[in-house]
C-alpha positions, -999 to 999 in steps of 0.1 A, spaced: -107 -913 102 -77 -912 71 -84 -893 37 -69 -906 9 -65 -872 -22 -55 -891 -51 -44 -861 -76 -58 -871 -116 -36 -854 -144 -49 -814 -156 -53 -827 -190 -69 -854 -199 -59 -875 -228 -67 -861 -263 -85 -885 -285 -71 -886 -322 -101 -883 -350 -91 -898 -384 -83 -871 -406 -111 -863 -429 -83 -857 -455 -75 -899 -451 -104 -906 -467 -102 -918 -497 -133 -931 -507 -154 -903 -491 -128 -877 -512 -134 -894 -544 -174 -895 -540 -178 -864 -534 -155 -850 -562 -182 -876 -586 -210 -861 -575 -198 -826 -578 -189 -827 -614 -219 -844 -620 -240 -812 -602 -240 -776 -612 -254 -743 -602 -274 -746 -567 -275 -783 -571 -237 -786 -563 -239 -754 -539 -265 -773 -516 -245 -806 -522 -213 -789 -511 -227 -774 -479 -251 -803 -468 -221 -825 -471 -197 -808 -452 -219 -793 -429 -230 -834 -419 -193 -840 -421 -185 -809 -395 -219 -827 -372 -201 -856 -375 -173 -847 -359 -183 -827 -329 -211 -849 -321 -178 -876 -314 -164 -846 -292 -143 -833 -312 -135 -795 -309 -148 -771 -330 -111 -755 -340 -103 -792 -352 -131 -797 -370 -131 -768 -391 -97 -779 -402 -104 -809 -408 -131 -797 -430 -110 -772 -449 -82 -800 -454 -107 -823 -469 -127 -795 -492 -87 -788 -506 -87 -827 -508 -122 -830 -528 -108 -797 -550 -71 -817 -560 -98 -852 -570 -116 -828 -592 -87 -816 -610 -71 -842 -613 -102 -857 -631 -103 -831 -655 -69 -840 -659 -73 -871 -669 -100 -860 -693 -79 -833 -710 -52 -871 -715 -78 -883 -731 -85 -861 -758 -122 -844 -740 -119 -815 -750 -162 -807 -727 -140 -809 -695 
């Protein structure tokens, strides 16, 4: 009887995850939600949102270091969106922003 050994590549192919920072509608929605909330309500919304996104990535097989990087990038993009929203307010003459 002949036994044939099959060698598999040591490295499995990597799965590419669509970056959170590229999800423009989600970024805009989060920025608008945060802009409408203050204090503990804003903190709770933000924590819940980021934890949910992180859990979603991990559930889909994203490695934890990559998940953390994506969440940080996403947070940066939401912050930029908030700044952009308020820059537009100043241009329109809204002093309360």
